[in-house]
Legacy VTK file of the C-alpha trace (Angstrom):
# vtk DataFile Version 3.0
C-alpha trace
ASCII
DATASET POLYDATA
POINTS 320 float
1.300 11.502 -28.800
-2.003 12.868 -30.004
-2.138 16.310 -31.572
-3.627 19.382 -29.927
-6.678 19.161 -32.146
-7.777 16.134 -30.117
-7.189 17.775 -26.739
-9.702 16.560 -24.156
-12.029 15.051 -26.766
-11.515 11.303 -26.295
-13.508 9.809 -23.392
-11.377 7.486 -21.299
-12.630 5.216 -18.541
-10.088 4.680 -15.754
-10.443 2.042 -13.004
-7.861 2.243 -10.229
-7.291 0.934 -6.727
-4.850 -1.030 -4.607
-3.594 -4.450 -5.557
-6.160 -7.165 -4.907
-9.183 -4.856 -4.949
-10.932 -6.414 -7.962
-9.903 -4.033 -10.748
-9.440 -6.717 -13.403
-12.825 -8.364 -12.938
-14.597 -5.007 -12.715
-12.915 -3.763 -15.889
-13.747 -6.979 -17.762
-17.414 -6.883 -16.747
-17.621 -3.233 -17.723
-15.930 -3.899 -21.055
-18.439 -6.644 -21.839
-21.288 -4.256 -21.040
-20.088 -1.233 -23.008
-18.149 -2.851 -25.854
-14.725 -1.957 -24.572
-11.195 -3.267 -24.331
-8.750 -3.019 -21.431
-5.448 -1.142 -21.416
-3.533 -2.498 -18.444
-1.707 0.017 -16.249
0.652 -2.253 -14.339
4.397 -1.694 -14.403
5.100 -5.405 -13.817
2.580 -7.039 -16.144
4.371 -5.521 -19.144
7.080 -8.189 -18.740
6.953 -11.557 -20.482
7.428 -14.705 -18.440
6.376 -13.015 -15.211
2.834 -14.287 -14.922
2.051 -15.709 -11.500
3.934 -13.141 -9.437
2.369 -10.191 -11.274
-1.158 -11.663 -11.029
-1.708 -11.401 -14.769
-5.306 -12.178 -15.673
-5.702 -15.626 -17.158
-7.555 -16.276 -20.406
-10.538 -17.401 -18.337
-10.462 -14.211 -16.256
-10.290 -12.044 -19.374
-13.512 -13.651 -20.721
-12.598 -12.861 -24.293
-11.986 -9.165 -23.614
-8.711 -8.039 -25.241
-6.100 -6.767 -22.773
-3.411 -4.456 -24.111
0.119 -3.685 -22.830
0.602 -7.052 -21.176
3.691 -9.055 -22.221
5.218 -6.271 -24.320
8.793 -6.376 -22.949
11.422 -8.853 -21.827
12.447 -8.673 -18.154
15.831 -7.163 -19.044
14.352 -4.346 -21.167
14.257 -0.772 -19.895
10.506 -0.188 -19.958
9.908 3.480 -19.166
6.804 5.469 -18.355
7.368 7.447 -21.560
7.216 4.206 -23.542
4.033 3.215 -21.722
2.350 6.513 -22.603
3.351 6.259 -26.261
2.114 2.670 -26.562
-1.106 3.375 -24.668
-1.779 6.384 -26.935
-1.460 4.123 -29.974
-3.812 1.509 -28.484
-6.416 4.113 -27.540
-6.289 5.654 -31.018
-6.872 2.202 -32.514
-9.794 1.499 -30.186
-11.349 4.843 -31.030
-11.057 4.075 -34.745
-12.871 0.759 -34.177
-15.584 2.288 -32.008
-14.417 0.511 -28.842
-14.450 2.029 -25.372
-10.936 2.357 -23.925
-10.754 1.182 -20.293
-7.508 1.835 -18.459
-7.304 -0.446 -15.435
-4.454 -0.908 -13.004
-2.661 0.129 -9.884
0.468 1.869 -11.173
-0.511 5.447 -10.492
2.653 6.792 -12.090
1.656 5.281 -15.440
-1.978 6.374 -15.167
-1.269 9.990 -14.296
1.449 10.253 -16.937
-1.027 9.001 -19.545
-3.995 11.108 -18.497
-2.258 14.283 -17.333
0.705 14.396 -19.734
3.440 14.844 -17.188
6.482 16.605 -18.491
9.339 14.160 -18.924
12.885 15.126 -17.990
15.517 15.477 -20.732
16.966 12.227 -22.008
20.648 13.163 -22.619
22.805 11.073 -20.358
25.963 11.858 -18.431
27.577 8.439 -18.658
30.576 9.421 -16.545
28.255 10.535 -13.741
26.252 7.312 -14.045
29.420 5.225 -13.782
30.518 7.210 -10.740
27.216 6.549 -8.969
27.193 2.887 -10.010
30.692 2.457 -8.570
29.570 4.154 -5.370
26.612 1.788 -5.095
28.846 -1.230 -5.686
31.290 -0.100 -3.020
28.941 1.263 -0.372
25.562 -0.276 -1.171
22.381 1.214 -2.578
21.343 2.794 0.726
23.896 5.578 0.349
22.547 6.591 -3.051
19.009 6.508 -1.722
20.013 8.877 1.098
21.535 11.245 -1.462
18.266 11.191 -3.374
16.319 11.918 -0.188
18.347 15.106 0.221
17.729 16.499 -3.272
14.383 14.876 -4.182
12.510 13.454 -1.177
9.324 12.909 -3.215
11.047 10.598 -5.709
13.015 8.895 -2.934
9.722 8.054 -1.234
8.415 6.489 -4.446
11.498 4.397 -5.291
12.563 1.260 -3.469
15.921 1.829 -1.697
17.448 -1.037 -3.714
16.258 0.214 -7.120
19.740 1.417 -8.059
18.980 2.021 -11.731
16.073 4.398 -11.132
17.800 6.102 -8.194
20.794 6.814 -10.436
18.497 8.194 -13.132
16.774 10.485 -10.609
20.126 11.745 -9.313
21.278 12.233 -12.893
18.218 14.351 -13.711
19.015 16.586 -10.746
22.660 16.699 -11.817
21.757 17.700 -15.397
18.912 20.125 -14.724
19.348 21.349 -11.183
15.745 20.285 -10.542
14.403 17.155 -8.847
12.763 14.533 -11.007
9.525 15.122 -9.085
9.385 18.670 -10.498
8.687 17.181 -13.891
5.616 15.389 -12.583
2.126 16.820 -12.847
-0.112 16.303 -9.847
-3.862 15.746 -10.366
-6.067 18.597 -9.305
-3.232 21.097 -9.704
-4.901 22.919 -12.580
-6.766 22.557 -15.828
-6.873 19.109 -17.415
-4.183 19.268 -20.086
-4.089 15.801 -21.621
-5.662 14.509 -24.837
-8.358 12.589 -22.954
-11.537 13.342 -21.065
-11.228 10.860 -18.188
-13.873 9.311 -15.975
-12.180 7.881 -12.870
-13.380 5.181 -10.505
-11.497 3.705 -7.571
-12.203 0.388 -5.862
-11.822 0.075 -2.130
-12.715 -2.206 0.766
-12.023 -2.354 4.519
-8.269 -2.378 5.037
-8.246 -5.551 7.180
-10.243 -7.406 4.532
-7.865 -6.324 1.782
-4.843 -7.386 3.803
-6.395 -10.812 4.399
-7.059 -11.178 0.674
-3.482 -10.239 -0.149
-2.139 -12.859 2.248
-4.406 -15.491 0.700
-3.208 -14.462 -2.766
0.430 -14.963 -1.804
-0.299 -18.547 -0.743
-2.367 -19.145 -3.897
0.498 -17.851 -6.060
2.940 -20.184 -4.356
0.587 -23.125 -4.879
0.317 -22.147 -8.550
4.092 -22.423 -9.002
5.461 -18.970 -8.199
8.736 -20.270 -6.793
9.324 -22.314 -9.941
8.575 -19.212 -12.057
11.165 -17.169 -10.172
13.738 -19.977 -10.357
13.151 -20.301 -14.110
13.709 -16.558 -14.608
16.873 -16.709 -12.506
18.225 -19.643 -14.513
17.399 -17.804 -17.761
19.802 -15.043 -16.725
17.355 -12.518 -15.333
19.129 -11.584 -12.128
17.886 -9.731 -9.061
19.675 -6.548 -10.141
17.132 -5.938 -12.932
14.321 -3.443 -12.199
11.770 -6.052 -13.305
13.042 -8.448 -10.661
12.601 -5.949 -7.845
8.836 -6.309 -7.886
6.989 -7.795 -4.933
7.212 -11.623 -4.750
10.200 -11.733 -7.117
12.514 -9.727 -4.875
11.658 -11.747 -1.783
11.970 -15.132 -3.497
15.316 -14.184 -5.022
16.492 -13.597 -1.455
15.379 -17.101 -0.532
17.056 -18.645 -3.591
20.303 -16.850 -2.709
20.127 -18.276 0.799
19.592 -14.931 2.526
16.746 -16.370 4.637
14.435 -19.378 4.861
11.250 -19.972 2.885
8.867 -18.931 5.659
10.696 -15.633 5.988
10.278 -15.083 2.247
6.530 -15.681 2.600
6.302 -13.281 5.541
8.162 -10.626 3.563
5.853 -11.074 0.565
2.775 -10.634 2.744
4.254 -7.601 4.481
5.394 -5.898 1.286
2.072 -6.516 -0.486
0.352 -4.731 2.387
2.807 -1.860 2.275
2.363 -1.543 -1.479
-1.424 -1.442 -1.122
-1.069 1.311 1.474
1.160 3.347 -0.871
-1.362 2.892 -3.686
-4.184 4.146 -1.472
-2.118 7.188 -0.556
-1.375 7.939 -4.205
-4.921 7.600 -5.501
-6.604 9.291 -2.537
-4.809 12.491 -3.546
-6.767 12.609 -6.830
-10.094 14.437 -6.376
-11.414 13.168 -9.711
-11.810 9.589 -8.487
-15.253 8.307 -7.477
-14.668 5.618 -4.858
-16.742 2.443 -4.740
-16.604 0.088 -1.769
-16.512 -3.291 -3.459
-18.500 -4.979 -0.674
-21.103 -2.295 -0.105
-21.867 -2.048 -3.812
-22.347 -5.766 -4.473
-18.913 -6.998 -5.497
-17.315 -6.501 -8.881
-20.672 -7.103 -10.569
-22.234 -4.227 -8.666
-19.240 -1.993 -9.277
-19.321 -2.726 -13.008
-23.038 -1.943 -13.134
-22.519 1.477 -11.541
-19.539 2.260 -13.754
-21.411 1.153 -16.885
-24.378 3.399 -16.116
-22.205 6.442 -15.441
-20.005 5.782 -18.459
-23.007 5.706 -20.775
-24.160 9.053 -19.384
-20.613 10.424 -19.647
-20.106 9.670 -23.338
LINES 1 321
320 0 1 2 3 4 5 6 7 8 9 10 11 12 13 14 15 16 17 18 19 20 21 22 23 24 25 26 27 28 29 30 31 32 33 34 35 36 37 38 39 40 41 42 43 44 45 46 47 48 49 50 51 52 53 54 55 56 57 58 59 60 61 62 63 64 65 66 67 68 69 70 71 72 73 74 75 76 77 78 79 80 81 82 83 84 85 86 87 88 89 90 91 92 93 94 95 96 97 98 99 100 101 102 103 104 105 106 107 108 109 110 111 112 113 114 115 116 117 118 119 120 121 122 123 124 125 126 127 128 129 130 131 132 133 134 135 136 137 138 139 140 141 142 143 144 145 146 147 148 149 150 151 152 153 154 155 156 157 158 159 160 161 162 163 164 165 166 167 168 169 170 171 172 173 174 175 176 177 178 179 180 181 182 183 184 185 186 187 188 189 190 191 192 193 194 195 196 197 198 199 200 201 202 203 204 205 206 207 208 209 210 211 212 213 214 215 216 217 218 219 220 221 222 223 224 225 226 227 228 229 230 231 232 233 234 235 236 237 238 239 240 241 242 243 244 245 246 247 248 249 250 251 252 253 254 255 256 257 258 259 260 261 262 263 264 265 266 267 268 269 270 271 272 273 274 275 276 277 278 279 280 281 282 283 284 285 286 287 288 289 290 291 292 293 294 295 296 297 298 299 300 301 302 303 304 305 306 307 308 309 310 311 312 313 314 315 316 317 318 319
């Protein structure tokens, strides 16, 4: 973490938006214009070997612009938001020392707000007996029961977590057990008060008509499958990365694991991927729309990612 002497002194460009809205291309074009590098804010792209399903930018798409915090963990590692903040802080400090503009780009709002707003993190001591009790309950009764328990004591966190994400549900219940407070109480909401982080952020959000975005997401699912997504998931499965891992609960991976296990046919897996991508985009919109600091740019009205990058570049130069 940066010291208090640097509080609110480091300009930070932040590009957010739902999945499929053009954040990567916009960030790359902006980085080329202002001499910047990209810090990715995507909770799935941190994992190695998960390339197609997480829509990692290819070398061609990066256009020589360095991208940080991609491929920094194995799929079975416990990659936390606290680790993301610490690693992003180190990257930003290095960019500042080299005179490069730091551009945070991604759709994981939890990571972005933790980085910019310095959310308070709950205590780390663990109650292993309590964890084992909850894990046994999940094994015997299914994850849904734990999720319902979480809804009773922390509805905000329950809304954010997938009902099958047993590991994070257990952690949230454990935090309540240890502190008497819901995990969501440790989170700082944008606009709730004075900016308290070490950065001076300039936020932009990319948007487009909802029907158009949904069509793009469906097309991307089919493009990912044509690029070998099923083979990627099968390879991860055969390497020992099972569906119980948090990394494997991401969209596309979770649905294709179901197909590989024989839970449903391939077309059903595709339908579920399309549906869940749309639902995820809707949740992202809801998250980011709550932040009054974001200037929204309609990607079609403004001339595509090129037009968006031009606007962001101009405002960034005035900002710094």
